[in-house]
Wavefront OBJ file of the C-alpha trace (Angstrom):
o trace
v 19.999 74.176 -53.537
v 22.704 76.594 -54.386
v 25.252 76.697 -57.400
v 28.306 75.172 -55.019
v 26.102 72.298 -53.966
v 24.807 71.397 -57.322
v 28.648 71.693 -58.207
v 29.727 69.408 -55.748
v 27.026 66.903 -56.009
v 27.586 66.684 -60.505
v 31.556 66.678 -59.482
v 31.116 63.776 -57.509
v 28.755 61.820 -59.659
v 31.118 62.220 -62.359
v 34.292 61.611 -60.800
v 32.442 58.064 -59.400
v 32.180 57.493 -62.866
v 35.504 58.114 -64.159
v 36.637 55.681 -61.476
v 34.270 53.180 -62.213
v 34.893 53.492 -65.919
v 38.800 53.575 -65.484
v 38.489 50.562 -63.264
v 36.876 48.068 -65.492
v 38.849 49.169 -68.617
v 41.995 48.837 -66.153
v 41.213 45.558 -65.476
v 40.265 44.058 -68.875
v 43.316 46.291 -70.360
v 45.572 44.456 -67.943
v 44.122 40.879 -68.641
v 44.023 41.227 -72.500
v 47.771 42.332 -72.360
v 48.945 39.258 -70.001
v 46.604 36.956 -71.742
v 47.904 37.763 -75.158
v 51.848 37.566 -73.699
v 51.878 41.291 -74.973
v 53.166 41.918 -71.203
v 54.754 39.572 -68.675
v 51.820 39.010 -65.706
v 54.091 41.231 -63.288
v 53.347 44.406 -65.508
v 50.050 43.583 -66.310
v 49.050 47.028 -64.485
v 51.446 49.214 -67.020
v 49.246 48.461 -70.264
v 46.284 50.344 -69.075
v 48.193 53.062 -67.630
v 50.102 53.659 -70.729
v 46.755 54.128 -72.855
v 44.012 55.617 -70.402
v 46.200 57.842 -68.445
v 46.909 59.542 -71.922
v 43.039 60.626 -71.589
v 43.208 62.371 -68.428
v 46.602 63.947 -69.363
v 45.627 64.987 -72.616
v 42.057 66.423 -70.852
v 44.332 68.188 -68.667
v 46.371 69.566 -71.104
v 42.866 70.704 -72.788
v 41.996 72.712 -70.131
v 45.579 74.722 -69.579
v 45.425 75.490 -73.434
v 42.114 77.055 -72.957
v 43.700 79.154 -69.910
v 46.127 80.335 -71.715
v 44.031 80.675 -74.713
v 45.962 78.486 -76.965
v 44.653 75.840 -79.217
v 44.571 72.495 -78.124
v 44.536 70.418 -81.388
v 47.254 68.053 -80.101
v 46.162 67.044 -77.002
v 42.618 66.527 -78.486
v 43.901 64.255 -81.126
v 45.602 62.681 -77.803
v 42.261 62.303 -76.287
v 40.720 60.997 -79.477
v 43.590 58.192 -79.771
v 43.944 57.158 -76.305
v 40.229 56.583 -76.140
v 39.909 54.673 -79.419
v 42.754 52.604 -78.690
v 41.056 51.750 -75.066
v 37.740 50.678 -76.847
v 39.652 48.709 -79.156
v 41.423 46.931 -76.309
v 38.217 46.592 -73.980
v 36.580 45.040 -77.238
v 38.999 42.628 -78.076
v 38.809 41.488 -74.386
v 35.398 40.838 -74.494
v 33.775 37.456 -75.371
v 32.693 36.934 -79.344
v 29.374 37.866 -79.304
v 28.400 41.670 -80.258
v 26.406 42.733 -77.286
v 29.438 41.661 -74.811
v 31.548 43.298 -77.405
v 29.184 46.661 -77.283
v 28.922 46.876 -73.664
v 32.965 46.226 -73.514
v 33.346 49.491 -75.286
v 31.384 51.365 -72.992
v 34.159 52.280 -70.009
v 36.371 53.904 -72.434
v 33.777 56.218 -74.063
v 32.365 56.971 -70.105
v 35.910 57.815 -69.022
v 36.100 60.129 -71.620
v 33.031 61.606 -71.182
v 33.539 61.715 -67.594
v 36.576 63.541 -67.927
v 35.225 65.976 -70.418
v 32.657 67.123 -68.273
v 34.763 67.661 -65.634
v 36.855 69.769 -67.294
v 33.918 71.634 -68.700
v 32.926 72.408 -65.123
v 36.508 73.560 -64.522
v 36.385 75.719 -67.477
v 33.434 77.476 -66.662
v 34.423 77.528 -62.813
v 37.839 79.080 -63.863
v 36.183 81.836 -66.361
v 37.058 80.118 -69.564
v 34.562 80.166 -72.118
v 36.233 78.012 -74.665
v 39.454 76.663 -76.801
v 40.056 80.330 -77.879
v 39.486 82.031 -74.805
v 42.177 84.153 -72.991
v 41.830 86.161 -70.066
v 38.175 87.458 -68.750
v 36.607 88.627 -71.647
v 35.387 92.252 -70.046
v 39.020 92.319 -68.927
v 40.353 91.882 -72.685
v 37.741 94.083 -73.833
v 38.010 96.854 -71.657
v 41.391 96.948 -72.408
v 40.763 96.955 -76.111
v 38.091 99.598 -75.553
v 40.739 101.732 -73.851
v 43.187 101.008 -76.582
v 40.866 101.858 -79.406
v 39.858 105.367 -77.312
v 43.532 106.289 -76.947
v 44.356 105.137 -80.751
v 41.355 106.174 -82.847
v 43.071 106.883 -86.017
v 45.833 103.474 -85.611
v 44.737 100.679 -87.450
v 44.274 97.798 -85.410
v 44.404 93.933 -86.847
v 43.358 90.647 -85.250
v 46.447 89.312 -84.611
v 47.738 92.777 -83.162
v 45.053 92.888 -81.125
v 45.508 89.168 -79.571
v 49.052 89.579 -78.970
v 48.290 93.199 -77.350
v 45.271 91.264 -74.992
v 47.313 88.059 -74.640
v 44.382 86.406 -76.347
v 43.746 84.217 -79.369
v 43.401 85.585 -82.927
v 39.889 84.533 -83.136
v 38.788 85.595 -79.939
v 40.651 88.993 -80.352
v 38.998 89.700 -83.812
v 35.513 88.908 -82.481
v 35.869 91.929 -79.859
v 37.583 94.029 -82.271
v 34.617 93.425 -84.685
v 31.959 93.912 -81.841
v 34.239 97.238 -80.554
v 34.351 98.864 -84.070
v 30.807 98.466 -84.034
v 30.160 99.897 -80.952
v 32.134 102.969 -81.540
v 30.404 103.518 -84.859
v 27.510 103.152 -83.338
v 28.192 105.810 -80.963
v 29.373 108.012 -83.664
v 26.223 107.415 -85.653
v 24.258 108.566 -82.884
v 25.813 112.078 -82.557
l 1 2 3 4 5 6 7 8 9 10 11 12 13 14 15 16 17 18 19 20 21 22 23 24 25 26 27 28 29 30 31 32 33 34 35 36 37 38 39 40 41 42 43 44 45 46 47 48 49 50 51 52 53 54 55 56 57 58 59 60 61 62 63 64 65 66 67 68 69 70 71 72 73 74 75 76 77 78 79 80 81 82 83 84 85 86 87 88 89 90 91 92 93 94 95 96 97 98 99 100 101 102 103 104 105 106 107 108 109 110 111 112 113 114 115 116 117 118 119 120 121 122 123 124 125 126 127 128 129 130 131 132 133 134 135 136 137 138 139 140 141 142 143 144 145 146 147 148 149 150 151 152 153 154 155 156 157 158 159 160 161 162 163 164 165 166 167 168 169 170 171 172 173 174 175 176 177 178 179 180 181 182 183 184 185 186 187 188 189 190
């Protein structure tokens, strides 16, 4: 089987899991909001959207941050918080039996895991290696090599390299360390 075919199969399965988890969680939170009187029957549909949609929106922001080479602390906090609230509401809606409550907590966690698996696939497909990545690593590495070759006696900090290359400071520090080691190795061979 080819990689694109496998990617399509995994994406379809994960999307189905996410949709099913969202549907089950949606129903439980909606019923709980109406039953407890927190929302009128006509707006019962709004309660789950106010919770579970944050998981999706924040996951997409995590992906956008990764593409921009930015840290995503706040979006990850939203993902964690929304998942915790959703799980708590799903468990509160379940009958007072430990097994029922444990099963009721599954949909929000399944939704989170499914969305993050989709985001992981998207990051890999888009060439993003992690939260601290920026442009294609080879492109950044090549630009750094050129800069170091043209400016061999000018000191360069990780912060300056990050600004120069348009990547995160941690990624720039790693590349800078690797390129300096490679340059010192080349000079040592001569």
